[in-house]
Steps between C-alpha positions, in 0.01 A plus 500: 500500500170327568224557246156616604184326380430801275844467338445126448158570344656755266772253391251217445252720314780628274601137428138407415473811280800393293353150472167643378692695232703190395812705579770242569773756569269693734422182695872422528568852628286414805734210580855487633767380257524170690128451561377150578183462291300191594167410341423207728445185295642650178689217325824698460506572874619824662715735296770741608577837348350717230589282201310197629206709624490676159446165325208418730331838445546489122326162493229609745418812297456279191268263691288755687358833378298799621579403858373699793582419862251568777650498847288308751718528810853586603692408813828665599812406692847642534604555137255246359137486396242237414266604220181309418364605162278400208631517142243552223566516127530276194709194416619526136790257555555190713510622862647231723480252210125533441375616158340841550343569158464866600228419753425710809682390814496589868700344784633574845864572580697511821827695500759499778747777424817583694642848440849646479561823690458694172147360453580250224397136533767274647278194471160441343310178566171460314232236549246474216156338518582249228179304563297809404708550184456137399126503574448807281727405210500120484157491336 
């Protein structure tokens, strides 16, 4: 079954909603059991499966807080989407190794998500504007 753009939007928005609520298990429910989760440039590299993705999200939710995602643009293909967004919130931890000291933070994200036929993520690749994070927090 091929997903429609509306179905992809619904799946992505649900994923972002769980992230905004710091709901690790909710986020994982949007992903297949064997998801490839790849934050491009992340030192640990891509992870596979819920257990490895869980570790990433637990750390991310400690490093970033009060996050809201604003979608800028989405492009669609057969069972995949490209999502350009802006994340805005606070950095109480050490996001991407930079001391946050609970300061405000905003940066762009680019997601490429491939979907299973049931609407869960098969693969999630994320590019983060690390230069923006460093510029805002390295002071």
